[in-house]
Structures are given as C-alpha cells and as structure tokens.
C-alpha positions in Angstrom: 8.4 -19.6 10.7 10.5 -18.1 8.0 10.4 -14.5 7.0 8.0 -13.9 4.1 9.3 -12.3 0.9 7.6 -9.2 -0.3 5.9 -11.2 -3.1 4.7 -13.9 -0.7 3.3 -11.2 1.6 1.4 -9.5 -1.2 -0.1 -12.8 -2.3 -1.2 -13.7 1.2 -2.5 -10.2 1.9 -4.3 -10.0 -1.4 -2.4 -7.0 -2.7 -0.6 -9.1 -5.3 -3.6 -11.2 -6.3 -4.1 -9.7 -9.7 -0.5 -10.2 -10.8 -0.3 -13.7 -9.4 -3.7 -14.8 -10.6 -2.4 -16.0 -14.0 0.2 -18.5 -12.6 -2.4 -19.8 -10.1 -4.8 -20.6 -13.0 -2.0 -22.1 -15.1 -0.9 -24.4 -12.2 -4.5 -25.6 -11.8 -4.8 -26.3 -15.5 -1.5 -28.2 -15.5 -2.7 -30.2 -12.5 -5.9 -31.1 -14.4 -8.2 -29.3 -11.9 -9.3 -26.7 -14.4 -10.1 -27.3 -18.1 -7.4 -25.8 -20.4 -9.9 -23.6 -22.3 -10.3 -21.3 -19.3 -8.8 -17.9 -20.2 -6.9 -15.6 -17.9 -6.9 -12.3 -19.7 
C-alpha cells in the first residue's frame, strides 16, 4: 500500500472534504450521474 499524500489523507479523513467537494460534484456531473444544474457554491 502506497504512502498517502497529505491531500489524500485529508480527503479520506474528512478534513479536506469542504475543499474537495467541488471537484467531486463536477466529476459526477461529467459522468452523467448528477444533473448539470446542481450548484456547488
């Protein structure tokens, strides 16, 4: 198992969830899972 970067650790632990929420939503929209009108602000 590879060493986690600080960013990855924050995402997994939840500490970085706020800052990473946006790109998670954008990825889901791009994949067609979420409708594009969902706002992330």
